[in-house]
N, C-alpha and C positions, 0 to 999 in steps of 0.2 A: 733214755732218761729225758731227753728234750721233749719228745712227743708224748710220752706216757706220764711224766711227772711235772716238769717245770713249765711247759706251755699251759697246761690246764690250771696250774697254780697261779700263773701270771695273768690269766684272763680277767679275773675280777679287778685286778690292779689296772690292767689296760683300760677297762671300761671307765674306771674312776679317773684315770689320767686323761682320757679322751674328753670326758665331761669338763674337766678343769682346763682343757686346751693346752696341756703341757707339750712343748715341742719334743719330738723324739730324740734330738741330740742332747737335750737336758737329761733324759733318762740314761743315755750312753755315758755321759759324764758322771752321773750318780753311780752307775754300775762300776765305773773305773775307780771312783772314790772308795766304794766298798771294798774293791779288790786291793787297793793300796793300803787301806786300813787293815785288811786281813794280813798283808805282808808285814806291816809294822808289828801287829800283835804276834805273828809268828816269830819275828826277830826277837821279841821280848820274851818268848817262851810261853805265851798264853795260847796254848794249842786249841782249847775248846772255843775260845772267843774267835780265834782265827778261822776255825772250821765253820762257825755260824756265819761269819762275815763272807766267807767264800760262797756259801749257799745264797746269801742275800745278793751277792754280785751275779750269780748265775740266774737268779729269779729276775733281776732287773735286765739282764742280758737277753732273756727271753721275752721281756715285755717291750723292749724298744722296737724290735722288728714288727711285732703284732700291732703296736700303736701306730707305726708309720703306715702300715697297710690299711688299717681300719680307718684312719683319718685321711688317707690319700696323700701322705706327706713323705713318701719314699724319695730319697735323693742320693746322688753320688757322694755328697758331703757326708751324709749320715753313714753311708757304707764305709767310706775311708776312715772316718772317725772311729767307728766301731772296731774295725780291723786293727787300727793302730793302738787303740786303747787296750784291746785284748793282749797285744804284744807287750805293751808296757806293764800291764798287770802280771802277766806270766813271768816277765823278767824280774819284777819286784818280789813275787812269791818265791821264786827260786833263790833270789838273793837273800831273802829272809830265811829260807831253808838252810842255805850254806852258813849264814851267820849263827843261827841257833844250834846247829849240829856240829859245826866246825869242819864239815866235809865239803869244802868249797868246790873242789874239782868234780866230785860226784854231782853236786848241784848244777854246775855249769853243763856237764854232760847230759843231765836230765832235762835241762832247759832246751838244749839243742835237739835232743831226741823228741821232746814234746812238740817243739816248733815244726820239726820235719813231719811228724804224724799229722798234725793239724793242717799243714800245708798240702800234703798229699790228699787228705780228706776233702779239702776245699776244691783243689784243682781237678781231682777225678770227677767230682760232681759237675764242676763248671765245664770241663771239656766234653763230658757226656751230653750236656745241653748245647754245646757249641757257643757258649757265651764268652764275651771279651773279659779279660782280666781287669782292665782299667778303663772305665767309662770316661768319656771326654767332656760331658756336659758339666755345667756349674760355673760359678764365678771365681773371683780371686781367692776366697778362702778354700774352695775346693781344689784349686790349682796348687795351693800350698800343701794341702794334705796329699795330693797326687804325687808331688815331688818327694815327700817322705815315703810314700808307698813305693816309689821307684827305687829307693835305697834299701828299704827293709824287706819288701815282699817280692818285687819284680824278679830278683835272682832266683827266689824259690819257685816262682811261677814258671820261669824258663827251664829250670831243672825238672820240674814235674812234667812239663810238656815234652822234654827230651825223653823222659822215662816212659811216658805213654806211647811215644813213637816206637820204642823198643818192646813195650809190653801193652799192646792195645787192649788186652783183656781187663786192664785197670778201669776202663770206662764202661764195662759191661754192667747191666743192672745189678747183678749179684755182687760184684766188687764194690760198686758205689754204695749199695745197701750195707755191706759189711763194714766199709770204712766209715759210714755215717755213725755207726755205733762207737766209734773212737773220737767223736766230736767233742767240742768244748764242754758241753753240759755234762756228759758222762765223765770226762776227765776230772772236772772240778768237783763233781759229786763224790767221786772216788777219793780225791785228795782230801775232801772234808771228812770222810769216814776215817781215813788213815790218820788225819790230825786228831780227831776225837779219840781214837784208840791209842794215841801216843806214839805212833810210828810214822812220823812225817817223811823220813828218809826213804821209806819203802816206795814212795811215789816216784822218786827219781829212778829207782831200779825198775819199777813198772814201766816207765816211759822207755827206758833202754830195752826192756824185754819186748815192747811193742815194735820197736824198730827192727830188732832181731827177727821177730816173727814175720814181719812184712818182707824183710830181705830174703828170708828163706822161701817165702811163698813166691817171690819174684825170680828165684833162681831158675835158669833154663833146665827143663827136665830132659833126662836122657831118654832117647828113643832106642829101645833094644834092637840090636842088629838082627834082622831076620836070617834065620838059618837057611842055608842053601839046600834046596831039595836035591836028593840024589838023582843023578841022570838016569 
């Protein structure tokens, strides 16, 4: 969804933002605002409006990185801000889901499941490249965001690293490619469709199903015992 749909759709917007010299972090904040607005509308029961706002959030989410690369303004500050804004929006969306459906426990479980899938997606690709989880450059604002990252994301990164040690195949090109299809753009596009169809709670079940499928795929496989040849 990211490569085939949202990045191409975001490209004309990126060109316009570049001409206007809009800083990439402003686009990150705008994406977060659209996501929070979607959560509010979801909590109010306005499912179609929430679905549209979720797609606006995803479109802007695909624009900020393109804009940063096009204008040469990539930064650790923008990366931390983007990650933490995504976490905040996801938490708000599942809070809205729990509020509007009354299934709070399922909504919390869905949030934890989605966070786990996105974390594994990010870390499998990162570890395959051999990249660091937390860049050290930047000034005081970046340092503040890095401290938040250390609380929210660093435990997830360590867990993913421990999992990769046990299952090195997670960083294979095939695994990274498969996990990439469970990224944020695909997840929120699916959520938007389910919202528009009037079945928002199905997204929580879908997130749990993804965790179950990944867990099954990571189970150690039994190697059949070779039968002894007769003497």
